[in-house]
N, C-alpha and C positions, 0 to 999 in steps of 0.2 A: 503496500499499500504506499501512497504517496507522502512524503511529507510534507508539513503546511505551514504558510505563514498569514496572518488575516490583517490587513489596512481596514480599520474602524475612524472615522473623524467624529470631532466633535460638534458639528454643524453639516449642514448641507452644504456643497462645495468647498470643504475645506480641502479638496485637492485626492480624493482617494484613488478616484480614477486615474488620475495621472501618478500618482506614488505607485500604486499595485501594476500598472504598465512600465515604469520604470523598473523596476524590481525584476518583472517577469524578463525584461531585456537582458539584465547583469544574468540573470539565473540562464537563459539562452547561450550568451556569449560564453558564459562558464562552462559550457557544455552538458549543461542537465538537460531533460524531458520537462519542460515546465509547460502549465497551462493554467487559465484565468477563471474566477468561478465567480459571481455572484448570486445566492442565492434567488433575491426577488430584485426584480428591477422596476422601475417608472419609467417608462417612456414614451413619445408617440414617434420617435426616433427608430424604425425598427429595422431589420435586416431580415432576407432571405436567403437562407443555405444551401448549398448545391442539393442538398436531399428536399428542398420545398420545406423548410420548416422557418419558424419567426421567432428570432432573439432580438434582445435590445443591442444596441450599435455600441456601447460602450465596453463590451464584452467582446464586438467585434475588432474594435482597435485595438484590446489586449493582447487577443489573438495575434493580431498583424504585430503587435512587438516580438510575440513569441516563434514570428514567421511558422505557423502553424493557421490551417483551414478552420474558421469558424465550424464551433459545433451549436448545438441548440441544448445540449447538456452545461455546459460553459453558465448559461442561464436559464434553470428551468420554470422559474413565474416570469410572466412579463406582465407587467399592468398597464392598458393603455387607457388611461382617463375619459370616457366618453361624459363625464359631468361634474360638478362639485360635489357628487357624493357615490360616484359609481365609476366602474372600469370596465375594461373588455379584459376579459382573464384570460391568458394565453399558458398553459400548462406544457412543459416540451416540445414546444412549437406548435402546439393543436392549439386552436380555440375552446374554450372550454364552456367560456359564455360571458354573457354582461352581470356582474354583480354588483349589489351595494357594501361598504366597507362594512357592514353590520351582517350581512351574507359572509362575506369572503372571513370575515374572524372565525364564524359556525364554522367555515369549511378545512380549516385550518388542521385536522390530523389527517384529511386526505393531501393537502399541500405538502404538510410537512413530509409524508412520506415520498412523495413525488422529488423533493430537492434531495433526500438522503439518498435515494434510487440513482438518482443524476450524479451527485457528488461523489460515492464511491465506485460508481462503474468509471468516473474521469479518474477516479485516485489508483485504479488499478493498470491504466494505462500508461503516467506518466513519475517523474520521480517528486515532482513538486507542483500541488496547489498554491497559486497564489489569492487568498478569498479578499472580495470585497465586501467590506460594509456596507448600509445606506443611512442617509441622513443621522443622527445621534442615535446613541447606542443608550442614552440615558435615560430616554422616554418613560418616566415612571408608569406613566399608563398604560402602554403598551407591552409593557416586558412579557405581562403572562402570557399574549401571544406571539412575541416575536421569534423568528426564522431567520432572522438577516443579518444580525448585529453578533448579541453574546449566545443567543440561542443557537444559531450557525456554528459559532467556534466549539459551546462544549458537543456541537452533533460531530465535528468535525476532527472533535480533541486539538484545536490551533491555538498555538498561541497568537498574542493579539499585539499589534504596535497602535497606538493613540496618536492619531493626526491631529494637530491645530491650526488655523488659519491665522497667522499674525499681521496679516497685511489687513482686515476688518479690523481690530482691535481687540483688547482683553483676552490675549492667546492664555494666559499664567492662569488668569478664572477660570476659563473654561475647559481647562485641562485639568484643571486641579478640582474642580466643580462637579466634573462629570466621574472625575477617581471618587468623591464622595458619595456620591450618589450607587455608585455600584454597591453589592454587597460583596461580601468578604471574597466569597469564590471567585465573583467577577476580577475583581482586582488583583488574582491571582493570577489570572490569564494575561494580564499586561505587562509586556517583558520590558516595553520601552516606550517613548512618547517623540515625535517629533513636532519640530516646529516648520511650519509651512509658506512660502511665500515671501520671504523675508528679503527685507531690501536695506540694505546697512554695512556697517562694519561690526562683524560680529564678535569682537572684541567688547564691544560696549555693550553686549546680552550675555555675555559670561555669567558676570554677577548673578542676574538672575536666574540664569540656568540652575546654579550650584542651588539656590535659595529651592526650587521649584524640586527638583531634587529630594535634597531634605524633606519638602511637606509631603511630596507623594509617594515618597519610596521606591521610585522606580528610573531607573538612569535614563537622560535625555540620548536617542539615538542618533540625533542629527538634527542640523538647523539648515534647512532648503532653502535655497537664495528663488525668487521671485524670477520662476524660467521663461521667455520667451519663445513659445514654441506652438506649433500650429496643426495639430492633432484634431479628429472629429470631438463636436461637443457632445455632452447631454442637452436635450433638446428644449431643457427646460430652463438652463441656466446659461447659454450660450450668451457670448457679447457680440456676436458676429450684425446682432441685429442691431446695434446701435449707431453703427456711420460705416464708412466706406474709406479704403485704403488709397490713399495718396490720391496724385492727379488723376485722373482717367481720358483717354481718347474716347473710348467705348463708354456708352451709358448703361446699365443693366439696370431695370428695375424687376425686383422680384417682390409678387405681392404675398403682404404678410398679413394671412390670412386668421385668425381668429384661431383656428384647429392645427395651424402649419404645422405637416410631418412631414419628414425623412429631408429638410432643408438642406443635409450634407449633399444633397444632388448638384448642387451648384458653387460648390468648392473650388472645383476644376477651373471652370472660368474665372473666376477671381484671380486665381493665382499668374496667369497671361501676366504681362507686362503691359501697363496701360489699357486695361480694363478695371473698371469700378463695377462691384456689385453693390446695390442696396436693397433693402428690404423694407418695404412703401404699407405703412400703414392707414394711412388715408388718401383722399383724392388732390387733396390739396400737396402732398408731398411728391408725388406722381410725376409733375411736371413733363417733358419731353425728352424721355433717355430712347436712345438707338434700338431696345429691345423690352418688351417687357414679359415677365416668366409667369404662368399660374401656377401655383408648386400645390403639390400633393396635401389632404386634409382626410382627419380623422371623419368629419362629417360634410360631405360635400355638397348636399340640400342645404343646410343651417347655412354652409359658407357664403352658397349662391346667392343665399338671402340677406345675409352681412353683406355683399357685394353692391346689391341694389339699394339696401336703405343709406348704405355708405357714401353712394354718390360714386364708386370705387368703377361700378361697371360701367357709367353710361361717361366716366373719363375714359375709359379703355376705349369704348365703341369711337371716341373723338378720335384718339388716337392710333387708332384702325384706319380711318375714312382718310387721315392725312397719311397713310403708308407705312404707319410704325410696324414691324413684324410682331406676332404675340406667339408664346410657345405653351402649350401647356401639357403639363406629364402628370400622370393618374389622375386624382381627383379633380384636376385642373384640366386636364383633357376633356372631361367628363360635363365640366360644367360649361365647356365653348361648342358644346352641341344643340340639338334641336330640343332635347327633353329629358326629363329625368325622372324615372316612377319608381318607387319603393311600397312595392304592392304587399311586403313584406315585416313592414316597419322594424328594418335593421337599422336604418341611421333616421329618419325623421318621418317617414311614414309620406303617402299620397304622393301628387305627380305636381311636376312644376316645369317651366317652361324653361331653354337653357339658354346661353350668351346667343347662340344662333350665327356662330362663324363657322363651325363645322359639319357637315351631313349627318351624324350619326344620333340615333339615340341611346341611353343607356336607362339598364332595368338593372336594379340591386335584388339580387339572389340570396339566400340564406348560409350560401357556402362563401367562403372567403377563398379567391385567385393566389394561391403561392406557388410561386415558378420562380427556379433559376432562369433566366435567360440568356443566350448567346445568337450570332450568327451573324447576317449581314442585313442593311437598310434595307426598305423598301424604295424603290422610285418614288422622289416626292420632287416638284418641281416648285416653282419661284425663288425668292431670294439663297434659300439655303438648299439649291437644286444640287450642290456638290455634294450631298450626303449621301445621295443614292449610291446603295454599291458596299458603302462604309461600315468596316468591322465593328461589333459593339458587343458587348457584354457589363450584363446587368442581372435584373431580376425586377419580376410582379411580384404586389401585394394589393388588391381591392378586392369591396363588394361586390361591384357593379360590374356589368357585362354588355359591352357597346357592341355595335353593328360597326365594323371599321373593314379597310382592305389591306390591312396591313399593319406591321409593327410601327409605323410614324406615318401618317397619313399629313393632309393639309389641301386647303385650298386656299388660292394666291399665298399670301405670307402670312397665312395662319397655321400652325400646325399641332400636332398632338400626337403622345404616346403614352403609351400605361409603362416604361421602360424605368425605371430606376437606375441611376448612375450611368446613362446615356452617353451622357458629358463628359464621363470618368477618361473615355478614350482620347489621347491627345489629338488625333487626326480628325476628331469630332467637334471639341472645342474649338482649335485652331479653326476648322473650317467656319465654322460658326462665326467666328471673331472674324475672320478675314472677307465673309464676304459681307460683314457690318462695315469693318471699313470701307471696303470698294464702295459701297452705298454713301460713305461720309466722302468719299474725294479723298481718303489716306493710303498711303502704300501700304498694301498687305504684306509686304515681304517684312514688316519691319514686326509682323507677330511671331514670336519665337517657339519653337515646341517645344512642350512642358510633359516629362514623364512624371507622375502624378505616386505612381506605385515606388520608385526611386526617391521622391521627394520625402512620401511619406517617411521610409527605412530611415533616410538622413535625419529626419526629425525623432524618432524612436533612438538613435544613435546618438544623438545630442542631449535626450531626454538621461540618459543610462551613464554617461561620462558625467552629468552634473551632478548626480546621482551618489556616481562611487566619489567623486569628492564632496560630497554632503553627508553622507552616511557615513557611521562607524560599521567598517564591513563587518570586522570581526567580531562584531557582536551581534549581527543581522546573521550572520552563518552560525553560529553559538544559539540563536534566538531556533533558528529553521531545524538545524540539530538535538535540538533539545537540552541542550547543555545551559539553560539560563533557567 
């Protein structure tokens, strides 16, 4: 069975996912067969594995750091919020159903068994499992039902590193307070604490570190600097929505739908030099972009209603009338059609007219389409006709079934596809940007090829180097080997 180490945090966004990914990378570099694990993830930004199963993207990112294929056992429970009080529950890659929080906790024993089976199966195949917790482990009202923090640590008999975010302030109080709220058995599992996202001279911090160790009786395993890294984000906490990167020759506006999902689809476009990608939440912000992208969503019909009520649909139609290309992906593609019908009430219920820029109609089925997808793109016309025949690799995940004639369809300069990850191929992203530059009268030869996979791996290498310098590596290995 595999050895284990678990990263918990004093709060959400303490950096658990990145720390876990970095430790995964270190162990991989040091010759171990290593895999990530998170019992329960709450995210709209999911991924479909090669065998057609659904999992959270944070563990996909960590699997990339391990240089292994994503496996739904790495994230046996995925919760996709459908309202303030309920979520679609996905167990081991398959949809279990929509449950309220109360109903979910009533079934905790069933879900706990699924978590245990997934973890035990992984542990037979790897040398080390790096486990990530969720939120704070000191939510005393949730401890009884916990299966993702100390409940998971006990199930896996895992030692714990507790991380606190110094950038948001109060890190000593959050670490000490979390330790105070643990019971004695839980405190014994914590073998070290990490100060994360530090800016400045660590020498100034050292007296506080010694005082903290005296208070909590646990060593500081390292002070990790605030690292400017570019890896896939957790959907609810991303800072990509807050701005654009540098001066842009080409301006791409992604509509920030209220229930936007899989926004990582567009990362590859913003990596291209001279391209700015903005996430636009109101008609007033839309401006005059070179391309409008309508992304995926957890509830297509509800977000289409928002488009209408907010004035965003009218603003998009005005841009379309002036010749601005529009590209819909998944739910965005469904919205661009003639009609949407939900006879089984799986999302919104009823029937409504679509935006009407593409010829297809969509009917929502009771079963979700989940499939990995690769091949060559269908014949297309319009400004992006150069996409015809280009190879793609991605996946489909959607409830609706649409009448369409291929993997990408278009009417004039309006395009739609179900393929998530379609822009990740540098030839496809490059063709889109070159076409937009030609339309602007710019030299398309300025567009440089960009290998997103090579770029991702370089970021994991930077993360590994940063953590090796910041962490007490001898202590880390003693913890993994059960010597602490």
